C-alpha positions in Angstrom: 37.0 -113.4 -152.2 38.1 -113.0 -148.6 36.3 -114.8 -145.8 34.6 -112.6 -143.3 36.6 -112.2 -140.2 35.3 -113.9 -137.1 34.6 -111.6 -134.1 37.6 -111.2 -132.0 37.4 -113.0 -128.6 38.3 -111.5 -125.3 41.3 -113.8 -125.1 42.6 -112.3 -128.3 42.0 -108.7 -127.2 43.6 -109.3 -123.8 46.9 -111.1 -123.9 48.3 -113.5 -121.4 50.4 -110.8 -119.7 47.4 -109.2 -118.1 46.3 -112.5 -116.6 49.7 -113.2 -115.3 50.1 -109.7 -113.9 46.8 -109.8 -112.1 47.5 -113.2 -110.7 50.9 -112.0 -109.3 49.2 -108.9 -107.9 46.5 -111.0 -106.2 49.1 -113.4 -104.8 51.2 -110.5 -103.5 48.1 -108.8 -102.0 47.0 -112.0 -100.2 50.6 -112.5 -98.8 50.7 -108.8 -97.8 47.4 -109.0 -96.1 48.6 -112.1 -94.1 51.8 -110.3 -93.1 49.9 -107.2 -92.2 47.6 -109.2 -89.9 50.6 -110.9 -88.3 52.4 -107.6 -87.8 49.3 -106.1 -86.3 49.0 -108.9 -83.8 52.6 -108.7 -82.9 52.4 -104.9 -82.4 49.3 -105.3 -80.3 51.0 -108.0 -78.2 54.0 -105.7 -77.6 52.1 -102.5 -77.0 49.1 -103.9 -75.0 50.7 -106.8 -73.2 54.4 -107.4 -73.2 55.6 -103.8 -72.6 52.9 -103.1 -69.9 53.6 -106.4 -68.3 57.4 -105.8 -68.3 56.9 -102.4 -66.7 54.6 -103.9 -64.1 57.1 -106.7 -63.2 59.9 -104.1 -63.1 57.8 -102.0 -60.7 57.3 -105.1 -58.5 61.1 -105.6 -58.5 61.7 -102.0 -57.5 59.1 -102.2 -54.8 60.7 -105.3 -53.4 64.1 -103.7 -53.3 62.6 -100.7 -51.5 60.9 -103.1 -49.0 64.3 -104.8 -48.4 66.0 -101.5 -47.7 63.3 -100.3 -45.3 63.1 -103.6 -43.5 66.9 -103.7 -43.2 66.7 -100.2 -41.6 64.0 -101.5 -39.1 66.3 -104.4 -38.1 69.2 -102.0 -37.6 67.1 -99.8 -35.4 66.3 -102.8 -33.2 70.0 -103.5 -32.9 70.6 -100.1 -31.3 70.9 -100.0 -27.5 67.9 -97.7 -27.2 65.8 -98.2 -30.3 63.4 -95.3 -31.3 60.1 -97.2 -31.4 58.3 -94.2 -33.1 60.8 -94.3 -35.9 60.5 -98.1 -36.2 56.7 -97.7 -36.3 57.0 -95.1 -39.0 59.3 -97.4 -41.1 56.8 -100.2 -40.7 54.0 -98.1 -42.0 56.1 -97.4 -45.1 56.9 -101.1 -45.4 53.3 -102.1 -45.3 52.3 -99.4 -47.7 54.9 -100.6 -50.2 53.8 -104.2 -49.6 50.2 -103.3 -50.6 51.4 -101.5 -53.7 53.6 -104.4 -54.5 50.7 -106.9 -54.3 48.5 -104.6 -56.3 51.1 -104.5 -59.0 51.2 -108.3 -59.0 47.4 -108.6 -59.3 47.6 -106.0 -62.1 50.1 -108.2 -63.9 48.0 -111.3 -63.5 44.9 -109.6 -64.8 46.8 -108.2 -67.8 48.2 -111.7 -68.6 44.9 -113.4 -68.3 43.2 -110.8 -70.6 45.9 -111.3 -73.2 45.6 -115.1 -73.1 41.8 -114.9 -73.4 41.8 -112.6 -76.4 41.0 -114.4 -79.6 43.0 -112.0 -81.8 46.2 -113.1 -80.2 47.1 -116.6 -81.3 50.5 -118.3 -81.4 52.3 -115.1 -80.2 50.4 -115.0 -76.9 51.2 -118.7 -76.1 54.7 -117.5 -75.3 53.4 -115.6 -72.3 51.7 -118.7 -70.9 55.0 -119.7 -69.2 54.7 -116.6 -67.0 51.4 -117.6 -65.4 52.8 -120.1 -62.9 55.7 -117.7 -62.2 53.3 -114.9 -61.3 51.4 -117.2 -59.0 54.6 -118.2 -57.2 55.7 -114.6 -57.0 52.4 -113.7 -55.4 52.8 -116.5 -52.8 56.4 -115.6 -52.1 55.5 -111.9 -51.6 52.9 -112.9 -49.1 55.3 -115.3 -47.3 57.9 -112.5 -47.1 55.4 -110.1 -45.6 54.3 -112.6 -43.0 57.9 -113.5 -42.1 58.8 -109.8 -41.7 55.8 -109.3 -39.4 56.8 -112.3 -37.3 60.5 -111.1 -37.1 59.3 -107.6 -36.0 57.1 -109.1 -33.3 60.0 -111.2 -32.1 62.3 -108.2 -32.0 59.7 -106.3 -29.9 59.2 -109.4 -27.6 63.0 -110.0 -27.5 62.4 -113.6 -28.6 66.0 -114.3 -29.8 65.6 -118.1 -29.9 63.4 -118.3 -33.0 64.6 -115.0 -34.5 67.6 -116.5 -36.3 65.6 -119.3 -38.0 62.9 -116.8 -39.2 65.5 -114.4 -40.4 67.2 -117.2 -42.3 63.9 -118.2 -43.9 63.2 -114.5 -44.8 66.6 -114.2 -46.5 65.9 -117.4 -48.5 62.4 -116.1 -49.5 63.8 -112.8 -50.6 66.5 -114.5 -52.7 64.0 -116.8 -54.3 61.7 -113.9 -55.1 64.6 -112.0 -56.7 65.4 -115.0 -58.7 61.7 -115.4 -59.9 61.5 -111.7 -60.8 64.7 -111.8 -62.8 63.5 -115.0 -64.6 60.2 -113.3 -65.5 61.9 -110.2 -66.7 64.2 -112.3 -68.8 61.3 -114.1 -70.4 59.5 -110.8 -71.2 62.7 -109.3 -72.6 63.2 -112.3 -74.9 59.6 -112.1 -76.1 59.9 -108.4 -76.7 63.1 -108.9 -78.7 61.6 -111.7 -80.7 58.4 -109.9 -81.5 60.2 -106.6 -82.3 62.4 -108.5 -84.8 59.4 -110.2 -86.3 57.7 -106.8 -86.7 60.7 -105.3 -88.4 60.9 -108.4 -90.8 57.1 -108.1 -91.5 57.5 -104.4 -92.3 60.2 -105.1 -94.8 58.0 -107.7 -96.5 55.1 -105.3 -96.6 57.3 -102.6 -98.1 58.6 -105.0 -100.8 55.0 -106.2 -101.5 53.7 -102.7 -101.7 56.4 -101.8 -104.2 55.6 -104.8 -106.3 51.9 -104.1 -106.3 52.5 -100.5 -107.3 54.8 -101.5 -110.1 52.4 -104.2 -111.5 49.4 -101.8 -111.1 51.2 -99.1 -113.1 52.2 -101.5 -115.9 48.7 -103.0 -116.1 47.0 -99.7 -115.9 49.1 -98.0 -118.7 49.0 -100.9 -121.1 45.6 -102.6 -120.7 43.1 -100.4 -118.8 41.9 -98.6 -122.0 41.3 -101.9 -123.8 39.5 -103.4 -120.8 37.3 -100.4 -120.2 36.2 -100.2 -123.8 35.4 -103.9 -124.2 33.9 -105.2 -121.1 33.3 -102.7 -118.3 30.0 -101.5 -119.6 28.6 -105.0 -120.0 30.0 -106.1 -116.7 28.2 -103.2 -115.0 25.0 -104.3 -116.6 25.6 -107.9 -115.5 26.4 -106.8 -111.9 23.1 -104.8 -111.8 21.3 -107.8 -113.2 22.7 -110.1 -110.6 21.6 -107.6 -107.9 18.1 -107.6 -109.4 17.9 -111.4 -109.4 19.1 -111.4 -105.8 16.2 -109.2 -105.0 13.8 -111.7 -106.7 13.3 -109.8 -110.0 13.6 -112.5 -112.7 12.3 -110.2 -115.5 15.7 -108.6 -115.9 17.4 -109.0 -119.4 20.9 -107.8 -120.4 21.3 -106.3 -124.0 23.6 -108.4 -126.2 25.9 -106.0 -127.8 28.6 -108.3 -129.3 29.3 -111.8 -130.4 32.4 -112.3 -128.3 32.7 -113.9 -124.9 31.0 -110.9 -123.3 28.1 -111.3 -125.6 28.0 -115.0 -124.9 28.0 -114.2 -121.2 25.1 -111.8 -121.6 23.1 -114.4 -123.5 23.9 -117.0 -120.8 22.8 -114.5 -118.1 19.5 -113.9 -119.9 19.0 -117.7 -120.3 19.7 -118.2 -116.6 17.2 -115.4 -115.6 14.5 -117.1 -117.8 15.2 -120.5 -116.2 15.1 -119.1 -112.7 11.8 -117.3 -113.5 10.4 -120.6 -114.7 11.7 -122.6 -111.7 10.4 -120.0 -109.2 6.9 -120.1 -110.9 6.9 -123.9 -110.6 8.0 -123.8 -106.9 5.4 -121.2 -106.1 2.6 -123.3 -107.7 3.6 -126.8 -106.7 5.0 -125.9 -103.3 1.4 -125.6 -102.1 0.8 -129.3 -103.0 4.2 -131.0 -102.6 6.9 -130.5 -100.0 9.1 -127.6 -101.4 12.2 -129.8 -100.9 10.8 -132.4 -103.2 10.0 -129.7 -105.7 13.6 -128.4 -105.5 14.9 -131.9 -106.2 12.6 -132.3 -109.1 13.6 -128.9 -110.6 17.3 -129.0 -109.8 17.8 -132.7 -110.8 15.6 -132.5 -113.9 13.0 -134.7 -112.4 15.6 -137.5 -111.7 14.4 -138.4 -108.2 15.3 -142.0 -107.3 13.0 -144.8 -108.4 11.6 -147.3 -105.9 14.1 -149.9 -107.1 17.1 -147.9 -105.8 15.3 -145.9 -103.1 15.5 -148.2 -100.0 16.2 -146.1 -96.9 15.8 -146.2 -93.2 13.1 -143.7 -92.2 10.6 -142.9 -89.5 7.0 -142.9 -90.7 4.2 -141.0 -89.0 0.4 -141.4 -89.1 -2.1 -139.4 -87.2 -5.9 -139.3 -87.1 -8.6 -137.2 -85.4 -10.6 -139.0 -82.7 -14.3 -139.1 -83.5 -13.9 -137.4 -86.9 -17.1 -139.1 -88.3 -19.2 -137.6 -85.5 -17.5 -134.2 -86.0 -18.1 -134.2 -89.7 -21.8 -134.9 -89.2 -22.2 -132.1 -86.7 -20.8 -129.3 -89.0 -21.8 -127.9 -92.3 -19.4 -129.0 -95.1 -17.9 -125.5 -95.6 -17.4 -125.1 -91.8 -15.8 -128.5 -91.6 -13.4 -127.7 -94.4 -12.4 -124.5 -92.7 -11.8 -126.2 -89.4 -9.8 -129.0 -91.0 -7.7 -126.6 -93.0 -6.8 -124.8 -89.7 -6.1 -128.2 -88.1 -3.7 -129.2 -90.9 -1.9 -125.8 -90.7 -1.4 -126.3 -87.0 -0.1 -129.9 -87.1 2.0 -129.4 -90.2 4.2 -126.7 -88.6 6.0 -129.1 -86.1 6.5 -131.6 -89.0 8.1 -128.9 -91.2 10.1 -127.4 -88.4 11.7 -130.8 -87.6 12.6 -131.4 -91.2 9.8 -133.9 -91.8 8.1 -134.4 -95.2 4.3 -134.4 -95.3 3.5 -137.3 -97.7 -0.3 -136.7 -98.0 -3.5 -135.7 -96.2 -6.1 -138.6 -96.2 -9.4 -137.1 -95.1 -8.5 -136.1 -91.5 -5.4 -138.3 -91.4 -1.8 -137.0 -91.9 1.0 -139.2 -93.3 4.6 -137.9 -93.0 8.1 -139.3 -92.9 11.6 -138.3 -91.7 14.9 -139.5 -93.3 17.6 -138.8 -95.8 18.0 -136.7 -97.9 15.5 -134.4 -96.1 16.7 -134.8 -92.5 19.7 -136.2 -90.5 20.0 -140.0 -90.8 20.8 -140.2 -87.1 18.1 -137.9 -85.9 15.0 -138.8 -87.9 13.4 -140.8 -85.1 14.1 -138.0 -82.6 12.7 -135.4 -84.9 9.5 -137.4 -85.5 8.9 -137.9 -81.7 9.6 -134.2 -81.1 7.0 -133.2 -83.8 4.4 -135.6 -82.3 4.7 -134.1 -78.8 4.6 -130.6 -80.2 1.4 -131.3 -82.1 -0.4 -132.0 -78.9 0.9 -128.7 -77.5 -0.4 -127.0 -80.7 -3.8 -128.6 -80.3 -4.3 -126.8 -77.0 -4.3 -123.4 -78.8 -6.4 -124.8 -81.7 -9.1 -125.9 -79.4 -9.3 -122.5 -77.8 -9.6 -120.9 -81.3 -12.4 -123.3 -82.5 -15.3 -120.9 -81.5 -13.8 -118.2 -83.7 -13.0 -120.5 -86.5 -16.5 -122.0 -86.8 -18.3 -118.8 -85.6 -20.1 -120.2 -82.5 -20.2 -118.9 -78.9 -20.6 -122.1 -77.0 -18.0 -124.6 -78.2 -18.5 -128.3 -77.5 -16.0 -129.4 -80.0 -12.6 -130.6 -78.8 -10.1 -132.0 -81.3 -7.8 -134.8 -80.1 -5.6 -137.0 -82.2 -3.9 -140.4 -82.2 -0.4 -140.9 -83.6 1.6 -143.9 -84.6 5.4 -143.9 -85.4 7.5 -146.7 -86.8 11.2 -146.7 -87.9 12.5 -149.1 -90.4 13.3 -149.8 -94.0 11.1 -148.2 -96.6 11.0 -148.0 -100.4 11.2 -144.3 -101.2 10.9 -142.7 -104.6 8.6 -141.7 -107.4 5.5 -143.9 -107.6 2.7 -143.7 -110.0 1.7 -144.1 -113.6 3.7 -142.9 -116.7 1.6 -139.7 -116.7 1.3 -139.0 -113.0 3.7 -139.7 -110.2 4.3 -138.7 -106.6 7.3 -139.0 -104.2 6.3 -141.3 -101.4 7.4 -144.2 -99.1 6.1 -147.8 -99.0 6.7 -151.0 -97.1 5.9 -152.8 -93.9 7.2 -149.8 -91.9 4.5 -147.7 -93.3 1.8 -150.3 -92.6 3.0 -150.8 -89.0 2.9 -147.0 -88.4 -0.7 -146.9 -89.6 -1.6 -149.9 -87.5 0.0 -148.3 -84.4 -2.0 -145.1 -84.9 -5.2 -147.2 -85.0 -4.0 -149.3 -82.0 -4.2 -146.2 -79.8 -8.0 -146.7 -79.8 -7.7 -150.1 -78.1 -5.2 -148.9 -75.5 -6.7 -145.4 -75.0 -3.2 -143.9 -75.6 -2.1 -140.9 -77.6 1.3 -141.8 -79.2 2.5 -145.4 -79.9 5.9 -146.1 -81.3 7.7 -149.3 -82.3 10.8 -150.8 -80.6 13.3 -149.5 -83.3 12.0 -145.9 -82.7 12.2 -146.4 -78.9 15.9 -147.6 -79.2 16.8 -144.5 -81.1 15.2 -142.0 -78.8 15.3 -143.6 -75.3 18.1 -141.2 -74.2 16.0 -138.1 -75.0 12.4 -139.1 -74.4 10.3 -140.8 -71.8 8.5 -143.9 -73.0 6.5 -146.8 -71.5 6.6 -150.4 -72.7 3.0 -151.3 -73.6 2.6 -154.7 -75.3 4.0 -157.2 -77.7 1.5 -157.6 -80.5 1.0 -158.9 -84.0 -0.9 -156.3 -86.1 -3.2 -157.2 -89.0 -1.3 -157.9 -92.2 2.2 -158.2 -90.6 3.5 -161.6 -89.4 6.4 -160.4 -87.3 5.5 -159.4 -83.7 5.9 -155.7 -82.8 6.9 -154.5 -79.4 5.1 -151.2 -78.8 5.8 -148.3 -76.5 3.9 -145.2 -75.5 5.7 -141.9 -76.1 5.2 -139.8 -72.9 7.4 -136.7 -72.9 10.8 -135.3 -73.3 13.5 -136.7 -71.0 13.2 -135.9 -67.3 9.8 -134.1 -67.7 7.6 -137.0 -66.5 5.6 -136.4 -63.4 6.2 -138.5 -60.3 2.6 -139.8 -60.7 3.3 -141.1 -64.2 6.7 -142.5 -63.2 4.9 -144.6 -60.6 2.3 -145.6 -63.2 5.1 -146.7 -65.6 7.0 -148.6 -63.0 3.9 -150.6 -61.9 2.7 -151.2 -65.4 6.0 -152.4 -66.7 6.4 -154.7 -63.7 2.9 -156.1 -64.4 3.7 -156.6 -68.1 6.9 -158.4 -67.2 5.0 -160.9 -65.0 2.3 -161.2 -67.6 5.0 -162.2 -70.2 6.2 -164.8 -67.7 2.6 -166.1 -67.2 2.6 -165.0 -63.6 -0.9 -163.5 -64.0 -1.8 -163.1 -60.3 1.3 -161.0 -59.6 0.7 -159.1 -62.8 -2.8 -158.3 -61.6 -1.5 -156.9 -58.3 0.8 -154.5 -60.1 -2.0 -153.5 -62.5 -4.3 -152.7 -59.5 -1.5 -150.5 -58.1 -1.1 -148.7 -61.4 -4.9 -148.0 -61.5 -4.7 -146.6 -58.0 -2.2 -144.1 -59.3 -4.1 -143.3 -62.6 -7.6 -144.8 -62.4 -8.4 -144.3 -66.1 -5.1 -145.6 -67.5 -6.0 -147.3 -70.8 -3.2 -149.9 -71.1 -3.7 -151.0 -67.5 -7.4 -151.6 -68.0 -6.7 -153.4 -71.3 -4.1 -155.8 -69.8 -6.3 -156.4 -66.7 -9.2 -157.3 -69.0 -6.9 -159.6 -70.9 -5.9 -161.4 -67.7 -9.5 -162.0 -66.8 -10.0 -163.5 -70.3 -7.0 -165.7 -69.9 -8.2 -166.9 -66.5 -11.4 -168.1 -68.2 -9.5 -169.3 -71.3 -6.3 -170.9 -70.1 -3.3 -170.9 -72.5 -1.7 -174.0 -73.9 1.8 -175.1 -73.0 3.3 -173.1 -75.8 2.9 -169.3 -75.7 5.2 -166.7 -77.2 3.7 -163.8 -75.3 2.4 -162.1 -78.5 -1.2 -160.8 -78.6 -2.9 -160.7 -82.0 -4.8 -157.6 -82.7 -8.0 -158.5 -84.6 -8.7 -155.1 -86.2 -6.8 -152.5 -88.2 
């Protein structure tokens, strides 16, 4: 009993010759296209630049010859015993007219050359014309010099000043000879370029003709021998696959391709259907979980089969962000629960936008607090601190519009609610990855950097500041943002001291008032660190004259009063311990 024949594969139905023929055809077409582009550039260079430029320089040469002839006639008239001044004047008018036309032609040539060199479509070919640029400049200068010398010689002839006439005539002859030499050199260069480009065009045309003949021959052989087989076996299914791909590109993941054979085309159809089903599932997951988890994390979970790095191998340098609403407890007590939720949802939408737009990842919402982070693989490893600072400043700009919208959000006419926030930023090493139980995990970051960011957000309350950042963040953004050094502190739970700065604005946007405030405050802090408390107090009083309610100045002044009543010991590291979180 004979075994059933296996379905013929496409590779059996279509022999190696078709593959080879098509490959050769494609290679020839690619080469032909390149040659056609090159020929087109060369033709454009010839027709639009080289030939017009050659004609223009030739006109300049002709005009200079005519000027020489006319000026020579003028000098001969002067040599006559009784020169006809009216005739000389008429000749001078012709000379000046030709000179203007001559200069206009030179300007025309310069403009044409500049335009050619500026055009992006002309590449290596146009570089050959670059040698003419200095020549045209010298030709222009020489033409002007000849005109001035001619005018001087005419004036001397009229004034019968024979002493200087000979030297000026000699200079004029030298200038004319030099100009003739320059024009001939320019024309020779253009002639050489024209010849080279014409030869290249002819060679390119021969190559194109040969390539066209080869493509036609291969197309004929392929069409006669293999087209019926190809059409019968795969064209119909390929059309269906093409239509299916277009539908998927439009977001229709319900598309399915009928499987009509068990060969490679059939396998391709089944693979397409499987892909469409997988995309449908992934899109559904992204739609659902993208509302709860950053879409980029969802993408990584889907595309990498959930293989996001574990905390053990996820150590990274990131910038961590914490924010909190001032007086949230009082706000929550003054509003009904549903109204409060509505307002908080609006607030989260407003402050989330700058984070998302600067490639940050919102880790979580904790009551009214927001935790976010910037770093690889979600943002540029060299820009994460910059992006975090940018987002922090933009949030305060967004709050202005939110506070204007609060009456409409909570349906009141007279609004006494004004939302303000505090932000802490810290840059350093974190442990990033999936954290949680075997049944429930989340992608987050952990470590001292996270804790310090949270403490800095809270420290704003003590210093009456808006945004506090650590020294590492300051070092990464100091060239693009304005900051003020505030204090050297030890926060609760962290042994290492932290030098903190206030983020003020983008670079060069600080007002003169706040520049003076920063200068006085940082001078005061420097003397405070050196235990020169009386000098520090003087600078703090100057700072408070500039901005009477400046929080850091009042905090440091109060600390100086405390230290005057409670003198320090001999050993002091300049670090102030914060007693609260």
